C-alpha positions in Angstrom: 0.0 0.0 0.0 1.4 3.4 -0.9 2.5 5.7 1.9 0.2 8.7 2.7 1.8 12.1 2.1 0.9 15.8 2.2 1.7 16.2 -1.5 -1.2 17.8 -3.4 -1.9 19.2 -6.8 -1.5 22.8 -5.6 1.9 22.1 -4.2 3.0 20.4 -7.4 1.7 23.2 -9.5 3.4 25.9 -7.4 6.9 24.4 -7.5 6.6 23.2 -11.1 5.5 26.5 -12.5 8.3 28.2 -10.5 10.8 26.0 -12.2 12.1 24.2 -9.1 10.5 20.8 -9.8 11.7 19.9 -13.3 10.1 16.4 -13.5 13.4 14.6 -13.8 14.6 11.4 -12.1 18.1 10.5 -11.2 18.2 7.8 -13.9 17.3 10.3 -16.5 20.6 12.0 -15.6 22.5 8.7 -15.6 21.2 7.8 -19.0 22.3 11.1 -20.5 25.8 11.1 -19.0 26.4 7.5 -19.9 25.4 8.3 -23.5 27.5 11.5 -23.7 30.7 10.3 -21.8 30.5 6.5 -21.5 34.2 6.1 -20.7 34.4 8.7 -18.0 34.9 7.4 -14.4 31.7 7.8 -12.5 32.6 6.4 -9.0 35.7 5.2 -7.2 35.5 3.3 -3.9 38.0 1.4 -1.8 37.5 -1.8 -3.9 36.9 -0.8 -7.5 35.8 1.9 -9.9 33.2 2.1 -12.7 32.7 4.2 -15.8 29.4 5.8 -16.6 28.7 3.1 -19.2 29.5 0.3 -16.7 27.4 1.9 -14.0 24.4 2.2 -16.3 24.8 -1.5 -17.3 25.0 -2.6 -13.6 22.0 -0.5 -12.7 19.9 -1.8 -15.5 20.8 -5.4 -14.8 20.1 -4.9 -11.1 16.7 -3.3 -11.9 15.7 -6.3 -14.1 16.9 -8.6 -11.2 14.7 -6.7 -8.8 11.7 -7.2 -11.1 12.5 -10.9 -11.3 12.4 -10.9 -7.4 8.9 -9.4 -7.5 9.8 -5.8 -6.7 7.2 -3.4 -8.1 6.7 0.3 -8.2 6.1 1.6 -4.7 7.8 -1.3 -3.0 10.6 -0.6 -0.6 14.2 -1.8 -1.1 16.3 -1.4 2.1 20.1 -1.6 2.0 22.6 -1.3 4.8 25.8 -0.9 2.8 29.0 1.1 3.3 30.1 3.8 0.8 30.6 1.2 -2.0 29.6 1.3 -5.6 27.0 -1.4 -4.8 25.1 1.2 -2.7 24.9 3.4 -5.8 23.8 0.5 -8.0 21.0 -0.6 -5.6 19.6 3.0 -5.2 19.7 3.8 -8.9 18.2 0.4 -9.8 15.3 0.9 -7.3 14.8 4.4 -8.8 14.7 3.0 -12.3 11.7 0.9 -11.6 9.8 3.2 -9.3 10.7 1.4 -6.1 11.5 3.3 -2.9 15.1 3.4 -1.6 15.5 3.0 2.1 19.2 3.3 2.9 20.3 2.3 6.5 23.4 3.6 8.2 26.0 0.8 8.4 26.5 1.1 12.2 22.8 0.6 13.0 22.2 -2.6 14.9 19.2 -4.8 15.8 17.1 -2.2 17.6 17.3 0.4 14.8 17.3 -1.9 11.8 14.5 -4.0 13.3 12.2 -0.9 13.7 13.1 0.7 10.4 12.7 -2.3 8.1 9.5 -3.2 9.9 8.0 0.2 9.5 9.1 0.4 5.8 7.6 -3.1 5.1 10.6 -3.7 2.9 10.4 -6.4 0.2 14.2 -6.7 -0.3 17.2 -6.0 2.0 20.8 -5.8 0.9 23.6 -6.0 3.4 27.4 -6.7 3.3 28.8 -10.0 4.4 31.1 -8.1 6.7 32.0 -4.5 7.4 34.4 -3.3 10.0 34.4 -6.7 11.7 30.6 -7.0 12.0 28.6 -9.9 10.7 25.5 -8.3 9.1 23.8 -11.5 7.8 23.9 -13.0 11.4 22.2 -9.9 12.7 19.5 -10.1 9.9 18.9 -13.8 10.8 18.2 -12.8 14.4 15.7 -10.2 13.6 14.1 -11.4 10.3 11.2 -13.1 12.1 10.0 -9.5 12.9 9.5 -8.8 9.2 6.6 -10.6 7.6 6.9 -8.5 4.4 10.6 -9.1 3.7 10.9 -11.6 0.9 14.6 -11.5 -0.1 18.0 -10.8 1.6 21.0 -10.3 -0.7 24.5 -10.3 0.8 27.3 -8.4 -0.9 30.2 -10.9 -0.7 27.8 -13.9 -1.1 24.3 -14.1 -2.7 24.5 -10.6 -4.2 27.5 -11.5 -6.3 25.6 -14.1 -8.3 22.5 -11.8 -8.5 24.4 -8.9 -9.8 26.1 -10.7 -12.6 23.2 -12.9 -13.7 22.2 -11.8 -17.3 18.6 -10.8 -16.3 18.3 -9.2 -19.7 18.2 -12.7 -21.2 15.2 -13.5 -19.0 13.3 -10.2 -19.0 12.8 -7.6 -21.7 14.9 -4.5 -21.0 12.1 -2.5 -22.6 10.3 -3.0 -19.3 12.6 -0.5 -17.7 11.6 2.5 -19.8 7.9 1.6 -19.4 8.3 1.7 -15.6 9.9 5.2 -15.4 8.2 6.6 -12.3 6.2 9.8 -12.0 8.7 12.4 -10.6 6.2 13.2 -7.9 6.3 9.6 -6.6 8.3 8.8 -3.5 11.9 7.7 -4.2 13.5 8.0 -0.8 12.6 6.8 2.7 15.4 7.9 5.0 15.3 7.7 8.8 16.2 10.6 11.0 16.5 10.7 14.8 13.2 11.1 16.5 12.5 13.1 19.6 9.6 10.9 20.6 11.6 7.7 21.2 11.5 6.3 17.7 13.2 7.2 14.4 11.1 9.0 11.8 10.9 7.9 8.2 11.4 11.0 6.0 9.9 10.7 2.5 11.3 12.6 -0.5 10.1 12.5 -4.1 12.2 12.5 -7.3 11.4 16.1 -7.7 12.3 17.2 -4.2 15.6 15.3 -4.3 16.6 16.7 -7.7 15.6 20.2 -6.8 17.8 20.1 -3.7 20.9 19.6 -5.8 20.1 21.8 -8.8 21.3 25.2 -7.3 24.7 23.8 -6.1 26.7 24.2 -9.3 26.2 27.9 -9.6 27.0 28.7 -6.0 29.9 26.3 -5.6 31.3 26.0 -9.1 30.5 22.3 -9.5 30.9 21.2 -13.1 31.5 18.0 -15.0 35.2 18.5 -14.4 34.7 18.5 -10.6 35.9 15.5 -8.6 33.6 15.1 -5.6 34.5 13.3 -2.4 32.2 11.7 0.2 33.2 10.1 3.4 29.9 10.7 5.3 27.7 7.7 5.0 25.5 7.7 1.9 22.6 6.8 4.2 22.6 10.3 5.6 21.0 13.0 3.5 24.4 14.8 3.1 25.9 11.6 1.7 22.8 10.8 -0.4 22.6 14.2 -2.1 26.2 15.2 -2.5 27.9 11.8 -2.8 25.4 9.5 -4.5 23.6 12.0 -6.7 25.3 15.3 -7.2 28.1 13.8 -9.3 25.6 12.1 -11.7 23.4 15.2 -11.9 26.5 17.1 -13.2 28.4 14.3 -15.0 31.3 14.5 -12.5 33.4 11.9 -10.8 33.0 10.9 -7.2 35.5 9.3 -4.8 33.8 7.4 -2.0 35.5 6.7 1.3 33.9 3.9 3.3 35.9 4.4 6.5 36.9 7.9 7.5 40.6 8.4 7.9 42.1 11.9 7.5 45.5 10.7 6.3 43.8 8.5 3.6 41.7 11.5 2.6 44.9 13.5 2.0 46.2 10.8 -0.2 42.9 10.6 -2.1 42.9 14.3 -2.8 46.4 14.2 -4.2 45.7 11.0 -6.2 42.4 12.0 -7.8 42.6 15.8 -7.7 39.5 16.1 -5.5 37.9 19.5 -5.7 34.9 19.3 -3.4 33.8 17.6 -0.2 30.9 17.9 2.2 31.2 16.6 5.8 30.6 17.4 9.4 32.9 19.9 11.2 35.0 17.1 12.9 36.1 15.9 9.5 37.7 19.3 8.9 39.3 19.2 12.3 40.8 15.8 11.4 42.0 17.0 8.0 43.8 20.0 9.5 45.5 17.7 12.1 46.5 15.0 9.6 50.3 14.4 10.0 50.8 13.9 6.3 49.1 17.1 5.3 52.3 18.8 4.2 53.5 15.8 2.2 50.9 15.9 -0.6 49.6 18.4 -3.1 46.1 19.4 -2.0 45.8 22.5 -4.3 42.9 21.0 -6.2 40.7 21.0 -3.0 38.8 24.3 -3.4 35.5 23.7 -1.3 35.0 22.1 2.1 31.3 22.4 3.1 30.7 21.8 6.8 27.2 20.5 7.7 25.6 19.8 11.1 27.7 21.8 13.6 29.2 25.3 13.9 32.7 26.0 12.5 35.0 27.4 15.2 36.6 30.6 14.1 40.1 29.3 15.0 39.5 26.3 12.7 38.7 28.6 9.7 41.9 30.6 10.4 43.9 27.4 10.6 42.3 26.1 7.3 43.4 29.4 5.5 46.9 29.0 6.8 47.3 25.3 5.9 45.2 25.1 2.8 44.9 28.7 1.4 43.3 27.6 -1.8 40.3 26.0 0.0 37.2 27.9 1.0 35.4 26.6 4.1 31.6 27.1 4.0 29.1 26.4 6.7 25.5 25.3 6.0 22.4 24.1 7.7 19.7 21.6 6.8 17.8 18.6 8.0 16.6 15.3 6.5 13.2 16.9 6.1 14.5 19.9 4.1 17.9 19.0 2.7 20.4 21.9 2.7 18.4 25.1 3.3 21.3 27.6 3.8 25.0 27.7 2.9 27.7 30.3 2.9 28.6 32.0 -0.3 32.2 32.0 -1.5 33.5 35.6 -1.2 31.4 36.4 1.8 33.1 38.4 4.5 34.3 36.5 7.6 31.4 37.6 9.8 29.1 35.8 7.4 31.2 32.7 6.7 32.1 32.1 10.3 29.3 33.6 12.4 26.3 32.5 10.4 25.0 29.3 8.9 24.7 30.8 5.4 22.2 32.2 3.1 19.1 30.4 1.7 19.2 28.5 -1.6 16.9 29.8 -4.4 13.3 28.9 -3.7 13.9 28.1 0.0 12.4 30.6 2.5 13.1 30.9 6.2 11.4 32.8 8.9 11.6 33.3 12.7 8.4 33.1 14.8 7.5 33.4 18.4 5.8 30.7 20.5 2.4 31.8 19.1 3.6 31.7 15.5 3.9 35.4 15.0 6.7 36.6 12.7 9.7 38.3 14.4 11.9 41.0 13.0 15.5 40.6 11.9 18.0 40.0 14.7 15.4 38.4 17.0 15.8 34.9 18.2 12.8 32.5 17.8 11.6 29.3 16.3 12.9 28.6 12.8 10.5 27.6 10.1 11.2 26.7 6.5 9.2 26.6 3.2 10.2 25.7 -0.3 10.7 23.0 -3.0 13.3 20.9 -1.0 10.8 20.0 1.8 9.9 16.4 2.4 6.3 15.1 1.7 5.7 13.3 5.0 6.8 10.9 7.7 6.1 7.3 6.7 3.0 5.9 8.5 2.9 9.1 10.6 0.5 11.4 8.7 -0.8 13.2 11.8 2.7 13.8 13.0 3.6 15.3 9.6 0.6 17.6 9.7 1.4 18.7 13.2 4.8 19.8 12.0 3.4 22.3 9.5 1.7 25.7 9.8 0.3 26.0 6.3 3.3 25.7 4.0 5.8 26.3 6.8 7.7 23.4 8.4 8.6 23.9 12.1 12.3 22.7 12.2 12.5 22.4 16.0 15.6 24.7 15.9 16.0 28.2 17.3 17.5 30.8 15.1 18.2 34.4 14.2 18.0 35.9 10.7 20.0 39.1 10.2 19.1 42.1 8.1 20.8 40.6 5.0 18.8 37.3 5.3 21.6 35.2 6.7 20.7 32.5 9.3 22.4 31.7 12.6 21.2 28.6 14.5 20.9 29.6 18.1 19.8 26.3 19.7 17.2 23.6 19.6 13.7 23.3 20.9 13.9 19.5 20.3 15.8 17.3 22.7 18.6 16.2 20.4 22.4 16.0 20.9 24.5 16.7 17.9 27.7 14.6 18.1 30.1 15.3 15.2 27.1 16.1 12.9 25.2 12.9 13.9 22.0 13.5 15.8 21.6 11.5 19.0 17.8 11.3 19.8 17.7 11.9 23.5 14.2 10.3 24.2 15.3 7.2 22.3 18.4 6.8 24.5 16.5 7.6 27.7 13.9 4.9 26.8 16.6 2.3 26.6 18.1 3.4 29.9 14.6 3.1 31.5 14.6 -0.6 30.5 17.5 -1.2 32.9 16.2 -2.9 36.0 18.4 -0.8 38.4 17.5 2.6 37.0 14.8 4.7 38.7 15.1 8.0 36.8 17.0 9.2 33.7 18.1 12.4 32.0 20.5 12.5 29.1 22.2 15.8 28.4 24.9 17.2 26.1 28.4 17.9 27.5 30.9 19.9 25.4 33.7 18.2 23.4 36.5 20.1 21.5 36.3 17.8 18.4 32.8 16.5 18.3 31.0 19.6 19.8 28.8 17.5 22.0 28.8 14.1 23.7 25.9 12.3 25.6 26.0 12.2 29.4 23.5 9.9 31.2 22.5 11.3 34.6 20.9 8.4 36.5 19.1 7.9 39.8 19.2 4.3 40.9 16.5 2.2 42.6 16.9 1.6 46.3 19.4 -1.2 46.9 20.5 -1.3 43.3 24.1 -2.3 42.5 26.4 0.6 41.4 26.4 1.3 37.7 29.3 2.7 35.7 30.0 3.5 32.1 31.3 0.0 31.2 28.1 -1.6 32.6 25.9 0.8 30.7 27.8 0.1 27.5 27.4 -3.6 28.0 23.6 -3.1 28.5 23.3 -1.1 25.3 25.2 -3.8 23.4 22.8 -6.4 24.8 19.9 -4.3 23.7 21.2 -4.1 20.1 21.6 -0.3 20.1 23.9 1.3 17.6 27.2 2.4 19.2 26.8 6.1 18.3 23.8 6.3 20.6 25.6 4.9 23.6 26.2 7.4 26.5 29.9 8.4 26.8 29.7 9.5 30.4 27.6 8.3 33.3 26.8 10.3 36.4 25.0 8.7 39.4 22.9 11.2 41.3 20.8 11.1 44.4 18.0 13.0 42.6 17.4 14.9 39.4 16.7 18.6 39.6 13.0 19.2 39.0 10.4 22.0 38.8 7.6 22.2 41.3 5.4 20.3 38.8 8.1 17.5 38.6 9.6 18.3 35.2 13.4 17.6 35.0 15.4 20.8 34.7 18.0 19.7 32.1 19.6 23.2 32.0 20.8 22.6 35.6 22.3 19.3 34.7 24.0 20.7 31.6 25.6 23.4 33.8 26.7 20.9 36.4 28.1 18.6 33.8 30.1 21.3 32.1 28.0 23.1 29.6 26.6 26.6 30.2 22.8 26.7 30.3 
């Protein structure tokens, strides 16, 4: 059954007539580039590379294979793969036949994967045989009984290998593919984001919203077919999805994928492939500037480093100018629900590049409102709302939650911000209870729910504590039940491992308290805990 969305004819007409929704799919771009430059390198990963002609052949063959497995338009294909070319092939093949791509972050474990694949009602799941020492098929075997809708599991390094090379074109008519080209207003992406209600939210994008989000980048950032784009952030984040998996193909460029972040290896890749552009969270920039081999290689090609998800410290920008004078560092802000809404403009003065989160993309509008929804003047802090053609079309199976997040056309981001007189945005804080660790959202309610399952825990509050590299880490403040054994960080980590929770959600500090500070009505005062644990309230 198709997912319900908030998409309607009026919205389609508005963004189409304005020229933002151009009724293209990502495989339209692939077909054009493969025809124009078949021998050009499309993607390079840690294991192999493919030209555009080879990529198109692999995508078409995989799409026919999916049809043979019974995948039909509107079905969900989930894949928990590293930044490998197989990730690209699966996504483009699903797009080719109108199926919905559901990428899963490789470090997710039983608890997250079990929920996400179950909510998506996925028909096919693709996983690696092994990545970073973890046995993915064994995990899938443990949780597969939860998924009555899942029909096929393909394992890269095992069953996928035979599937991917089978000449499905001998069994099915390749003409099927063109007949199945989806409506660009159909859903193409179901990507999960950290929830603030204790469960992840499945954000849905159409072909049009995803294409629109990338279309303005070339003009502002100088991306062309000659660019060499790099991506080390997981392709299962919207940053990786848009600027690693799709931006190169939309512009006929080459992309270098890195499946495990290592700053020294990135330095080598820049020199080897003449990388010109990368997008990543701020800690990646920190690591690059600290790389011991930075001075040993020619990095003059690297002209753009776009930081997403966390502020860029002023000292880091100065250091980047000293060590890599040809590279412009730009800060931006966006969410899974709205892609990249603002980004700095090359040539902006320092007070804009460093002290703001950038200027809106064409078509994207931002506003600041008070608690009652009234507009606030420039320079005033309030709730940040967004409208425009990059916005998602709903949370999967959560239509009422979707509607509650909108005031008319305006999406309430859950962030606090300030817009200056020139229209530049500065994120000032969050109304949602989320910790941002190195650009990765840690959903506080989700973590607290796990802690409440511990038999010795009476009360829980998870708060952010500052970190010089990652900006924030999670600290679990616990009150134990009477007579409970003492808990420490190692015991909490073992408990989270037992519960099958992804490691990036594990608390990194534990404090045992006699009681949590509360208001007269009993609400926990987290600002007091943040101050006590080291962060100004």
